[in-house]
C-alpha positions in Angstrom: 0.1 0.1 0.1 1.2 3.7 -0.4 1.6 6.0 2.1 -2.0 6.9 2.0 -3.2 3.3 2.8 -4.6 2.9 -0.8 -3.7 -0.5 -2.6 -1.0 0.5 -5.1 -2.2 -0.2 -8.9 -0.2 -0.1 -12.1 0.3 -1.4 -15.3 2.4 -4.4 -16.7 4.4 -6.1 -17.3 4.0 -8.6 -14.9 7.2 -9.4 -12.8 5.8 -11.8 -10.1 2.9 -12.8 -8.0 1.9 -12.7 -4.3 -0.9 -14.4 -2.9 -2.2 -14.7 -6.6 -2.1 -10.8 -7.1 0.2 -10.0 -10.0 2.7 -7.3 -9.4 4.9 -5.2 -11.7 8.7 -4.2 -11.0 7.3 -1.3 -8.6 5.3 -4.0 -6.3 2.0 -2.6 -7.7 -0.9 -4.8 -8.7 -1.3 -5.3 -12.4 -5.1 -4.4 -13.5 -6.3 -5.3 -16.7 -9.5 -5.5 -19.1 -12.1 -8.1 -19.0 -13.3 -10.9 -19.9 -12.3 -12.9 -16.8 -11.0 -16.3 -17.8 -10.3 -17.7 -14.1 -10.2 -17.1 -10.6 -7.3 -17.8 -8.6 -7.5 -17.9 -4.7 -10.5 -15.6 -5.5 -8.7 -13.0 -7.8 -10.3 -12.7 -10.9 -7.8 -12.6 -14.0 -7.7 -12.1 -17.7 -5.8 -14.3 -20.1 -2.7 -12.2 -19.7 -2.9 -12.7 -15.8 -3.8 -9.3 -14.8 -6.7 -8.5 -12.2 -10.0 -7.6 -13.8 -11.0 -4.9 -11.9 -13.8 -2.3 -11.8 -14.1 1.2 -10.3 -17.0 1.9 -8.1 -18.4 3.0 -4.5 -19.8 -0.4 -3.6 -19.3 -3.7 -4.1 -22.3 -5.9 -5.8 -21.4 -8.9 -3.3 -18.6 -9.9 -1.2 -16.5 -13.3 -1.3 -14.3 -14.7 1.3 -12.3 -12.2 3.5 -14.5 -9.6 2.6 -13.3 -9.3 -0.8 -15.7 -6.8 -2.9 -16.8 -7.9 -6.1 -18.5 -6.4 -9.1 -21.6 -7.8 -10.9 -19.2 -10.1 -12.8 -16.8 -11.0 -10.2 -14.8 -8.0 -11.0 -12.3 -6.7 -8.0 -14.1 -3.3 -6.8 -11.9 -0.4 -6.2 -12.2 3.3 -6.0 -9.4 5.8 -6.1 -9.9 7.3 -2.6 -8.3 7.2 0.6 -9.8 4.4 2.8 -12.5 5.0 5.1 -12.1 2.0 6.8 -9.9 -1.0 7.4 -10.1 -4.6 7.4 -7.4 -7.1 8.1 -5.0 -4.1 7.5 -6.6 -3.5 4.3 -8.0 -0.1 3.1 -11.7 0.2 2.0 -13.2 3.2 0.8 -17.3 2.6 1.3 -17.4 -1.1 0.4 -14.6 -1.3 -2.1 -11.0 -1.4 -1.8 -9.2 2.0 -1.7 -6.9 2.0 -4.6 -4.3 4.2 -5.8 -5.7 4.7 -9.1 -2.9 4.5 -11.3 -4.1 2.1 -13.8 -7.2 2.3 -16.3 -9.8 -0.2 -14.6 -13.0 1.0 -15.9 -15.7 2.8 -14.3 -19.1 1.1 -13.3 -21.9 2.5 -15.5 -24.1 3.7 -12.7 -27.4 5.6 -12.4 -29.8 6.7 -9.6 -33.6 6.4 -10.0 -36.9 6.8 -8.0 -39.1 4.0 -8.6 -42.9 4.2 -7.4 -44.3 0.6 -7.9 -47.8 -0.3 -8.7 -49.6 -3.6 -9.0 -49.2 -3.7 -12.5 -51.3 -6.8 -12.9 -52.5 -9.9 -10.9 -49.2 -11.6 -10.3 -46.8 -8.7 -10.8 -45.8 -5.3 -8.8 -43.6 -2.4 -9.8 -43.2 -0.3 -13.0 -44.4 -1.4 -16.6 -44.4 1.1 -19.3 -46.6 -1.3 -21.7 -49.9 -2.9 -21.1 -50.9 -3.5 -18.4 -49.0 -0.2 -17.4 -48.3 1.1 -14.0 -45.8 2.5 -11.5 -43.4 5.4 -12.4 -39.7 5.6 -13.0 -38.1 9.0 -12.6 -35.8 11.0 -13.6 -36.6 9.2 -17.2 -36.5 5.3 -18.1 -33.0 5.7 -19.9 -30.0 3.7 -19.0 -27.0 2.8 -20.6 -27.9 3.6 -24.1 -31.3 1.5 -23.8 -34.6 2.1 -22.6 -36.1 0.5 -19.3 -39.8 -0.7 -20.3 -40.4 -2.9 -17.0 -38.7 -3.3 -13.5 -41.1 -5.9 -11.8 -41.5 -8.7 -9.3 -43.9 -11.4 -9.9 -45.6 -13.6 -7.3 -43.1 -16.3 -8.1 -40.4 -14.1 -6.9 -38.8 -13.4 -10.2 -37.6 -10.0 -10.6 -37.3 -9.0 -13.9 -35.7 -6.0 -15.8 -36.9 -5.4 -19.6 -35.6 -3.3 -22.2 -37.4 -1.6 -24.9 -35.4 -3.3 -27.7 -35.6 -7.1 -25.9 -31.7 -6.9 -26.1 -29.1 -6.3 -23.5 -28.4 -2.6 -22.5 -25.8 -1.7 -25.1 -23.7 0.3 -22.8 -23.1 -2.5 -20.5 -21.4 -5.8 -20.3 -22.6 -9.1 -18.3 -24.8 -8.8 -15.3 -26.9 -6.1 -14.1 -26.7 -4.8 -10.4 -29.7 -3.4 -8.9 -30.1 -1.8 -5.5 -33.7 -1.2 -4.1 -34.9 0.0 -0.6 -33.5 -2.4 1.8 -31.2 -3.6 -1.0 -29.3 -0.2 -0.9 -26.9 -1.6 1.8 -24.4 -4.5 1.4 -27.2 -6.7 -0.2 -27.4 -6.3 -4.2 -29.2 -7.9 -6.6 -27.3 -9.3 -9.4 -29.4 -10.0 -12.7 -28.2 -12.2 -15.4 -29.4 -11.7 -19.0 -31.9 -14.4 -19.8 -32.4 -14.2 -23.7 -34.8 -11.6 -23.5 -34.5 -9.7 -20.3 -32.5 -9.5 -17.2 -34.2 -12.0 -14.2 -33.3 -13.7 -11.2 -35.3 -15.1 -8.3 -35.0 -13.3 -5.0 -37.2 -15.1 -2.1 -39.6 -12.5 -0.8 -39.1 -9.9 -3.4 -42.7 -10.1 -4.3 -43.9 -9.3 -1.1 -41.2 -6.6 -0.7 -42.2 -4.9 -4.0 -45.8 -4.8 -2.8 -44.9 -3.2 0.6 -43.4 -0.1 -1.6 -46.6 0.4 -3.8 -47.0 4.1 -3.9 -44.0 5.0 -2.3 -41.1 6.5 -3.8 -38.3 4.3 -3.4 -34.6 4.8 -4.5 -33.2 2.4 -7.0 -29.8 2.2 -8.5 -28.7 0.1 -11.6 -24.9 -0.5 -12.1 -22.7 -2.6 -14.4 -19.5 -3.0 -16.1 -19.2 -1.1 -19.2 -18.7 -2.7 -22.8 
């Protein structure tokens, strides 16, 4: 770490490894682009052996040893001084505090206000198309696409649908959603499932119903292409 307590990050070439972290000649962790091709001791690496990282304020989920991961398993870091430490490692919010010396991409993030409605007998949330209901502010745009639905079904599937029926063009891989109680350390990770982003979250339908007519904070985050 540097004098400020940030993890030192830099460019290659890789000259050695320490606990599966690739290091350059300055003992900086070498970070490179996706895709992730393997995990070694929980560290995501690309084909060149570099750590696959993502700059964000918050992790999508945590692995062993409080390792902060992004929506596709990237290591999450923020080029800021630590706000806390865990086992001697500096964190900014829930991601690693990094030196910012290398070009890990920045998460594609946008904040919304979701006011859900009961949009059908079996689903609650926001839907632009019939049966329409609920609202999304400031708009329904995200990552180069249009959101036409954010709903939870009575089988506890939560779905995000795009107007094109294809993935948001400005992101890659999974979509991270934060909603209400999920604004904290818990995130909802939605993989792409042929025509929409979808995952089962036990209890999410009842929770979405509890938010009906209540403006609620919602955030989407994902890795860029």
